[in-house]
C-alpha positions in Angstrom: 35.7 -21.6 -4.7 38.1 -19.0 -6.0 38.9 -20.7 -9.3 37.0 -18.0 -11.2 39.6 -15.5 -10.1 42.3 -14.5 -12.7 40.1 -15.5 -15.5 39.8 -11.9 -16.7 41.7 -8.6 -15.9 41.5 -5.0 -16.8 45.2 -4.7 -18.0 48.1 -6.8 -18.5 50.1 -5.5 -15.6 47.7 -6.8 -13.0 46.6 -10.5 -12.3 43.2 -9.5 -11.0 40.0 -10.9 -11.9 10.2 -7.0 -5.5 -28.2 -6.4 -1.5 -28.1 -2.7 -2.4 -26.9 -0.6 -5.1 -25.2 2.6 -4.1 -23.9 5.6 -6.2 -20.1 5.9 -6.2 -18.5 9.4 -6.1 -15.3 10.4 -7.9 -12.9 11.6 -5.3 -11.5 15.2 -5.3 -8.7 16.7 -3.3 -9.6 16.8 0.4 -8.8 20.5 0.5 -11.5 21.4 -1.9 -15.2 21.2 -0.8 -17.3 19.2 -3.1 -20.4 21.0 -4.4 -23.1 19.3 -6.6 -26.1 20.8 -8.2 -28.5 18.3 -6.5 -26.6 18.5 -3.3 -27.1 14.8 -2.6 -23.5 13.5 -2.5 -21.1 13.1 0.4 -17.5 13.8 0.7 -15.0 11.1 1.6 -11.7 12.7 2.4 -8.6 10.5 1.8 -10.7 7.8 0.5 -12.0 6.9 4.0 -15.6 5.6 3.9 -18.0 6.5 6.5 -16.8 10.2 6.7 -18.7 13.2 5.4 -17.9 16.9 5.0 -20.5 19.7 6.0 -21.4 21.5 2.8 -21.9 24.7 4.8 -19.0 25.0 7.2 -16.6 22.3 5.8 -16.2 20.4 9.0 -15.4 16.7 8.6 -17.0 14.1 10.8 -18.5 10.6 11.0 -21.4 10.5 8.4 -23.9 8.8 10.7 -23.5 11.7 13.2 -24.5 14.4 10.6 -27.9 16.1 10.5 -30.8 15.2 8.2 -31.4 12.0 6.0 -29.0 13.3 3.4 -26.2 13.7 5.9 -25.1 17.0 4.2 -24.7 19.2 7.3 -23.1 18.7 10.7 -25.9 20.7 12.5 -29.3 22.3 12.2 -27.8 25.7 12.1 -25.5 24.8 9.1 -28.5 23.4 7.3 -30.6 26.6 7.9 -27.6 28.7 6.9 -27.2 26.8 3.7 -30.7 27.3 2.7 -30.5 30.9 3.4 -27.4 31.3 1.3 -28.9 29.4 -1.5 -31.5 32.2 -1.7 -28.9 34.9 -1.6 -26.8 33.1 -4.3 -29.9 32.9 -6.5 -30.4 36.7 -6.1 -26.8 37.3 -6.9 -27.0 35.2 -10.1 -30.1 37.2 -11.3 -28.2 40.5 -10.8 -25.2 39.2 -12.8 -27.4 38.0 -15.6 -29.3 41.2 -15.9 -25.9 42.9 -16.5 -26.4 45.4 -13.7 -23.4 46.8 -11.8 -22.7 45.2 -8.4 -24.6 46.7 -5.6 -23.7 46.9 -2.0 -25.9 43.9 -1.4 -24.3 41.9 -4.1 -20.9 42.6 -2.7 -22.0 41.3 0.6 -23.4 38.1 -1.0 -20.1 37.4 -2.8 -18.4 36.8 0.6 -20.8 34.0 1.5 -19.3 30.5 1.9 -21.6 28.9 -0.7 -20.6 31.3 -3.4 -16.8 30.8 -2.5 -17.3 27.1 -2.6 -19.0 27.3 -6.0 -16.2 29.5 -7.4 -13.6 27.2 -6.1 -15.3 24.2 -7.7 -15.6 26.0 -11.0 -11.9 27.0 -10.9 -11.0 23.4 -10.1 -12.8 22.0 -13.1 -11.0 24.6 -15.3 -7.7 23.8 -14.0 -8.3 20.1 -14.6 -9.3 20.9 -18.3 -6.2 22.9 -18.8 -4.0 20.3 -17.3 -5.5 17.6 -19.7 -4.6 19.8 -22.7 -1.0 20.7 -21.6 -0.1 17.5 -19.8 3.4 16.2 -20.6 5.0 13.0 -19.6 7.0 13.5 -16.4 9.4 10.8 -15.2 8.5 9.5 -11.8 11.4 8.8 -9.4 11.2 5.7 -7.2 11.6 6.1 -3.5 15.1 5.2 -2.3 15.2 3.5 0.9 19.0 3.3 1.1 19.5 7.3 1.0 16.4 7.8 3.4 17.9 5.2 6.0 21.4 6.7 5.7 20.5 10.4 5.8 18.3 9.9 8.8 20.1 7.2 10.7 17.0 5.2 11.0 16.7 1.4 11.9 14.5 -0.7 9.6 12.2 -3.4 11.0 13.9 -6.8 10.0 12.2 -9.1 7.6 11.9 -11.8 10.3 9.1 -9.6 12.0 6.9 -10.2 9.0 6.1 -14.0 8.9 3.5 -13.5 6.2 6.0 -11.6 3.8 8.2 -13.3 1.3 11.3 -15.0 3.0 9.9 -14.0 6.4 10.4 -17.5 7.8 13.8 -18.1 6.4 15.7 -14.7 6.7 17.8 -16.0 9.7 20.8 -16.7 7.3 21.0 -13.0 6.5 22.9 -10.7 8.8 25.7 -8.0 8.8 29.0 -9.5 7.8 27.6 -12.1 5.3 29.7 -12.1 2.0 28.1 -12.3 -1.4 29.3 -12.1 -5.0 27.9 -9.1 -6.9 28.6 -7.3 -10.2 31.7 -5.0 -10.1 30.6 -1.5 -11.2 34.0 0.0 -10.6 35.5 -1.6 -13.8 36.1 -0.4 -17.4 35.9 -3.9 -19.0 33.3 -4.4 -21.8 32.0 -7.6 -20.2 30.1 -8.0 -16.9 32.4 -9.0 -14.1 31.9 -9.7 -10.4 33.5 -9.1 -7.1 32.9 -10.1 -3.4 31.2 -7.7 -1.0 30.2 -7.8 2.6 27.0 -6.6 4.1 27.6 -3.6 6.2 23.9 -2.7 7.2 20.6 -4.3 6.7 17.2 -2.5 6.1 14.4 -4.9 5.3 15.3 -6.7 2.0 17.9 -4.1 1.3 21.6 -4.3 2.2 24.4 -1.7 2.2 27.3 -3.5 0.6 31.1 -2.7 0.6 33.6 -4.3 -1.9 36.2 -6.6 -0.2 39.6 -4.6 -0.1 38.0 -1.2 0.9 38.4 -1.8 4.5 37.0 1.3 6.2 36.6 3.3 3.0 32.7 3.8 2.3 33.2 5.9 -0.9 31.8 3.0 -3.1 29.3 1.5 -0.7 25.9 0.8 -2.5 22.5 -0.5 -1.6 21.1 -3.6 -3.3 18.1 -5.9 -2.7 19.4 -9.2 -1.2 16.7 -11.1 -3.1 17.8 -9.5 -6.5 19.0 -11.7 -9.4 22.5 -10.2 -9.1 23.2 -11.3 -5.6 24.9 -14.6 -5.3 26.6 -16.8 -2.6 30.4 -16.9 -2.5 31.6 -19.6 -4.9 29.0 -18.9 -7.5 31.4 -17.4 -10.0 33.7 -20.4 -9.8 30.8 -22.8 -10.5 29.3 -20.6 -13.3 32.5 -19.7 -15.0 32.2 -15.9 -14.2 35.1 -13.7 -13.7 36.1 -12.2 -10.4 37.8 -8.8 -10.9 38.8 -6.4 -8.0 37.5 -2.7 -8.4 39.7 -0.5 -10.3 40.1 2.0 -7.3 41.9 -0.6 -5.2 43.4 -2.8 -7.8 46.9 -1.6 -7.0 46.7 -2.5 -3.2 47.5 -6.2 -3.5 49.6 -8.1 -6.1 48.0 -11.5 -5.0 44.4 -11.0 -4.8 43.6 -14.7 -4.7 45.6 -15.1 -1.4 43.9 -12.0 -0.1 40.3 -13.5 -0.7 41.4 -16.8 0.9 42.5 -14.9 3.9 39.5 -12.7 4.1 36.8 -15.4 3.5 38.1 -18.2 5.6 35.4 -18.8 8.3 33.0 -16.0 6.9 29.4 -16.6 6.3 27.8 -16.4 2.9 24.3 -17.0 1.5 22.8 -20.6 1.5 23.4 -22.4 -1.8 19.6 -22.7 -2.4 18.9 -19.0 -1.4 17.7 -18.0 -4.9 15.4 -21.1 -4.9 13.9 -20.1 -1.5 13.3 -16.6 -2.9 11.5 -18.0 -6.0 9.3 -20.3 -3.8 8.5 -17.5 -1.4 7.2 -15.4 -4.3 4.7 -18.1 -5.4 1.1 -17.3 -4.4 -1.9 -19.5 -4.6 -4.3 -16.7 -5.6 -4.7 -15.9 -9.2 -6.1 -13.0 -11.3 -9.9 -13.4 -12.2 -10.6 -15.3 -9.0 -13.9 -14.3 -7.3 -14.0 -13.6 -3.5 -16.2 -12.0 -0.8 -14.6 -9.0 0.7 -15.7 -6.3 3.1 -17.6 -3.4 1.5 -15.5 -0.5 2.1 -18.5 2.0 2.0 -20.5 -0.2 4.4 -18.1 -2.0 6.8 -20.9 -4.4 8.2 -21.4 -6.2 5.0 -19.5 -8.0 2.3 -19.5 -7.8 -1.6 -18.2 -9.9 -4.5 -14.8 -8.8 -5.9 -12.4 -10.1 -8.5 -8.7 -10.4 -8.0 -7.1 -7.9 -10.4 -3.5 -8.0 -9.3 -1.2 -10.1 -7.0 1.9 -8.3 -5.7 4.0 -9.7 -2.8 1.0 -11.6 -1.5 -1.2 -8.4 -1.5 -4.4 -8.6 -3.7 -5.9 -5.9 -5.6 -9.7 -6.6 -5.6 -12.0 -4.9 -7.8 -15.7 -5.0 -6.9 -17.6 -7.0 -9.4 -20.0 -4.2 -10.5 -17.2 -1.8 -11.3 -17.2 -1.4 -15.0 -14.1 0.9 -15.2 -12.2 -1.2 -12.6 -11.6 1.9 -10.4 -13.7 0.7 -7.4 -11.1 -1.4 -5.8 -9.7 -2.6 -2.4 -6.2 -3.8 -1.4 -5.5 -6.4 1.3 -3.2 -9.2 2.0 -4.2 -12.8 0.9 -4.2 -13.8 4.6 -6.5 -11.0 5.6 -9.6 -12.0 7.7 -11.5 -9.4 5.5 -11.6 -11.8 2.5 -13.6 -15.1 2.2 -14.7 -17.6 -0.4 -17.9 -17.3 -2.3 -20.9 -18.2 -0.2 -19.2 -17.5 3.2 -21.7 -14.7 4.2 -24.7 -16.8 3.5 -23.2 -19.9 5.4 -22.8 -18.1 8.6 -25.6 -15.4 8.4 -23.4 -12.4 7.7 -24.9 -9.4 5.8 -24.1 -9.4 2.0 -24.6 -6.9 -0.8 -26.1 -8.7 -3.8 -24.5 -8.0 -7.1 -26.5 -6.6 -10.1 -24.6 -9.0 -12.2 -26.7 -12.1 -12.7 -24.1 -14.2 -14.5 -20.5 -14.8 -13.8 -18.4 -13.1 -16.4 -16.2 -15.1 -18.8 -12.8 -16.0 -17.4 -13.9 -15.4 -13.7 -14.0 -18.3 -11.4 -14.5 -18.8 -7.6 -11.4 -19.0 -5.5 -11.2 -22.4 -3.7 -12.2 -22.3 0.0 -8.8 -24.0 1.1 -6.9 -20.9 0.2 -8.5 -18.7 3.0 -7.4 -18.9 6.6 -9.4 -21.3 8.8 -11.1 -19.9 11.9 -9.7 -21.6 15.0 -12.1 -24.0 16.8 -13.2 -22.4 20.1 -15.3 -23.9 22.8 -18.4 -21.7 23.1 -20.1 -23.9 25.7 -19.3 -21.6 28.6 -18.9 -17.9 28.7 -18.9 -16.5 25.2 -19.8 -13.3 23.3 -23.4 -12.1 23.6 -25.5 -9.4 22.1 -25.3 -6.2 24.2 -21.9 -7.0 25.8 -19.5 -4.0 25.9 -15.9 -4.1 24.8 -13.0 -2.2 23.3 -12.5 -2.3 19.6 -10.5 -0.6 16.7 -12.5 2.4 15.3 -13.0 1.4 11.7 -13.3 5.0 10.8 -10.1 6.0 12.7 -7.7 2.9 12.8 -5.5 4.8 15.2 -8.1 5.0 18.0 -9.7 2.5 20.2 -13.4 2.9 20.9 -16.0 1.6 23.4 -18.2 -0.8 21.3 -21.4 -2.8 21.8 -21.9 -6.4 20.2 -25.0 -6.2 18.0 -24.8 -9.6 16.5 -22.7 -12.8 16.9 -22.5 -14.6 13.5 -22.1 -18.5 13.3 -18.7 -20.1 13.5 -16.7 -16.8 13.4 -14.9 -14.4 15.5 -16.1 -11.5 13.4 -18.8 -10.0 15.7 -21.1 -7.2 14.7 -20.0 -4.1 16.6 -21.5 -0.7 17.0 -19.5 2.2 18.3 -20.9 4.0 21.5 -18.3 6.4 22.1 -14.5 7.0 22.0 -12.3 6.5 24.9 -10.4 9.4 26.4 -6.8 9.2 25.5 
């Protein structure tokens, strides 16, 4: 196991060695009211469908609860106030065009909400244009889980809690105290050398490692992804002909490092020999780009639409709705999510479906096989079963942190996905 040791050293003095068509609206910052000339668009703050912002007072609420067919106002009073302010804004505009000095009436009109919103929107558009002209490439720093966990003394949920995630079912071999062979960064040799380190702390896939020989010294501790290509079980260097070299900081501590390693590693745990193979297999996903699926319509949650798989990352699928020409109308979900189904699923069970304007399947696109999707468990419905009109508690689709009282509107065939309508939130 330790035959790789002594094959390289830093100096001569040491012997070391992851069915309808609806208009889409480009999102703007939620802090800025959206104003359009025709006044027929709705605001969806934070990308949440089903929500709307009152164009008069700015209150955000459920779209279906808003006043009028256009759902532009939260109440009758706001609708009337908006109409009145529109007339005032027209008077103000005529005064400005005529070049007359601002009158007392004009100064009062300038304080009205509509004028303020129009000015804010115009300023926002101007800012966007200026940014486009002077935009420079700014490097984006990745989020560091290691420093976040250390600085706040947080505990990360273990990988074993997520059976659907890569390595979720075979993570039991990884724990604190496990020894691994990793690159030695505390070295001045021109070639890449390795040393043995122990896992001090785990945070998901990340592990805080400490080189052997540092005992309680944490100065050179570092975070590393256990599933990375530079993490190997003890003995890998010996079988691969790679050199084991102790860090320069502690090189003077022992004269016989081979004896030190034998003593420290006797009875210690390391990674399974096939660990890298397991990682590779867990990262293989049956879904491929260009596959067509049926997925929930994020703007109308009681129906589905056709979407195409654009990206597959860690078992998560980026689905672009088929009618999106610029590929910005997308939807993310896990490949095991109950929100996605094979093509034809909605028709087979009588679920509502939005027909696509695209009459012919695009080149390169193909339907995802039905066996890739989770099967609904067989349930005996002969006795008591869900019926229309029944009441129950369900997650509010417009506020996922809340539970609502709901009414069953429709029970679709061979599925647990029942049509529900919210009839009021529960008092927390």
